[in-house]
N, C-alpha and C positions, 0 to 999 in steps of 0.2 A: 504493500499499499504506499502511496506517496506521502512524503513528509512536507505538509504545506504550512503548518502553523506551530512549530516545535516549542516556541517560547510562551505560548499561552497557557497560564497556570490556573485558569478558572473556566469551567464549562457550566452550561445549563442543559440538563437532561430532561426531556419530556417522555413519559411513558403513558401510553393509552391502551385500555382494553380493546381488543379487536373482535374477531369472530369467536363465539363460544359462550356469550351470556355471562352469568355468574362466575363460571369457571375461568373465563378470560379475565375477569376482574380479579380473581384470586391469583392468577399467574402473574398479572400486572404487579400485584403486591409482592409476590415472591421476587420479581426482577428488581423491584425498588429495594428490597431488602438486600439482594445480592450485590447491587452496586453500592449501597451505603456501607455494608460490611467490607467490601473491597476497598473503599475509600478509607475506612478505619484501619484496615490492615496496612495501608500505605502510609498511614499518619496524616492523612488529609482531613479536611473538614466538610461535612455534608450538611445542607440546610434545606428544608423544604420551603418552597416559595408559594405553592398552591397545591392543594390536594383535594380530591373529590372521592370520597369513600362510600362504599355500600354498607348495608346493615350486617353483613356476615364477614366483615374484615377484608372485603375486596377493595380495589381501587379502579375506578373508571378512568381517572387521569390523575397523574402527579407530575409536578414540574419542580425540580430541585437543583441546587447548585453544588458543585463540588470545587473546592479550592485546594490546590497542592501543586508542588513542582512537577511539571510535565503532565498535568492532568488531561489536558486536551489531546496531546499527542498519544497518550495511552488509550483514551477512551473514544476517540473519534470513529473508530472502525466498528464500534458497537451499534452504530445506526443501522436500522433495518427492521424487518419483521422477524419476530422470535415466535417459534412454535412450540407447544407443549403437547405431549401425548402421555396421558395418565388416567387413572380412575378418579374422578372428582370426588371430594368429600360429600358432595350432594347427590352422588349417584348411588342408588340402592341396588341396582341390578348387577353391578360389578363390571359394566361396559367401559371400555377405554374411549376417552373422548379426545379430540384434537381441537385446540383453542389457539388463538394468537394474541399477541400484544405488538405494538409498534414502539420503537425507541428512536428518539431523534437527539442528536448530540450537537449542540451549538456552542461556538466559542463566545465567551462573554466579552464584549468589546470594551475597550478603554474609552475614556471620555473624549479622546482625541480622534477615535475612529467613528464614533456616532454622537452627534450633537443634536439632542431633541430640545427644541425651543419651547418654552412654557406655553407661548401663544399658540403652539401647534397641537396642544393637548387638551382634550375634553375629558374630565373626570366625572365618573358616576359612582355612587355609593349605594350599597344595599345590606341587608342583614345577611350575615354568614349563614350558609347552608350546609347540609351534610349530616351524617349520623354521629351521635354521641356527644358528650360534653355539655356542661352547664351553661356555657356561653353561647352555644349555637342558637341562632334565630333570635337573639335577645338584644344585640347592639348593631348599629349601622357601621360595621367595621370592614366589610367586603369592599373591595375597590376594583373598578374597571376603568382602564385608560384607553382612550381612542386617539390615534394619531390622525388628525384631520386630513393632512395632505394626501396620505396613502390609504386611510380607511382601516389600517391594521389595528387590532385589538389585543389587549392582554389584561389579565385579571389575577387577583390574588385574594385569598381569605384565610390563609394559614396562620395569621397573627391576630392577637386581640386588639392591636393598635391599628387604627385607620392609617396613620402616617407610615408605619411599617409596611402594611400592605400595599400602599401606593408606591413605596420604594421597590418592593418586590416586583409589582407589575411593570414598572418602568424598566427594570433590569431585564425582565422577560422580553418586553417590547424591543429594547435596544438589540438584544441578542438575535431577535427574528429579523429585524431591519438589517443587521450586519449580514445575516445569512442571505437575505434577499439581494443585497448589493453584491456579494460575492458571486451568487449564481448569475446575476446579470453581466458582471464583468467577465465571467468565464464563457458565457454565451457570445459575447462580443469578440473575445480572444480566439476562442476554439470553434465557435459555431455550433457547439453542442453542450447541452447542460449535463454537468456531472450528476450522477445518481446520488440523491440526497433524500432522507426520509423527513417528511414534513407532518402530514396529518393522518390520512386514512390507511387502509390496509391494502392497497393496491400494489405496493412496491414489492420487489423480490424478496422472498424469505431468505435470511442469512444463516439461521441456526435452529436446530430442533432439540428439544430436552425430552428425551424418551425415558420415562420413569420405569416402566416395566422391564426395559432391557438395561437400565443403569448406564445410559449412554447419552452423551451430548455430541451432536454433529454439527460442524461448521461447513455449510454447503459451498462456500466460496473457495475452500482449499481442500474440501473432501477429507477432512480430518476428524476422527473420533476421540473422545476422552471418556473415562469412566469415573465412578465415585461421584454420582450426580448430587448426593446430599452435600458433600464437601464443596462442590462447585456452587450450589445454590447458597452456601453459607459465605460466599465471597472469595473463595479461592479460585480465582479466575486468571491469575497472572500468566500461567503457561499459555492458555488459550489467547490471551491478548498479545503476548509476544510472538506466537506462531503466526498469527494473522498479520501482524505489523511487518513481519520479515518476509511475507509472501508478495 
């Protein structure tokens, strides 16, 4: 994989449940835990910027920041569709289900890379939503920011402070704007857009986590790893290194 932003030490990762209903949301939560545990193992800091949970500990969507030396370089190739094959906790007949989640990895821009003018931002507030917590739906702390010139939107409700949620939403917006600028520049230079994961589940799947066979397969390099429980606990350094070398 090419080495395009080696000095970026902060990334914003977006994980969204894809095909598979509640099981996809549970898998998205597993991926979130996997990356945050990996960050912990690396001595990095992980912080949730926005999270939308389900009633049984699944995640419809989570956006979080990881800070640490070389974070973007190590994690950039995790972007793509991740697929899981296992018997869901909600499955009573013992059938193996296949579900997906998408992962997007965005470089967090510096203030010199993206300058968002206050007059170009419209801010909307609402009550925080989601499952659990005595503060949910009681205070106007959720924040949505709209970049008027482009129509791009970002929001956050992970904090109890409206000001902190606004800062989180602006960080998400800046990362998405930088990604958009990079894609447009690549189109101008090369005439073709690089493959990047953004929102839905149409993109090419990159990895399968097969629990019954205790196997994780990276389809880009046709490589298998075993001890899936250890991998889901954040021990993914060997996978990351192998993909980066390919």
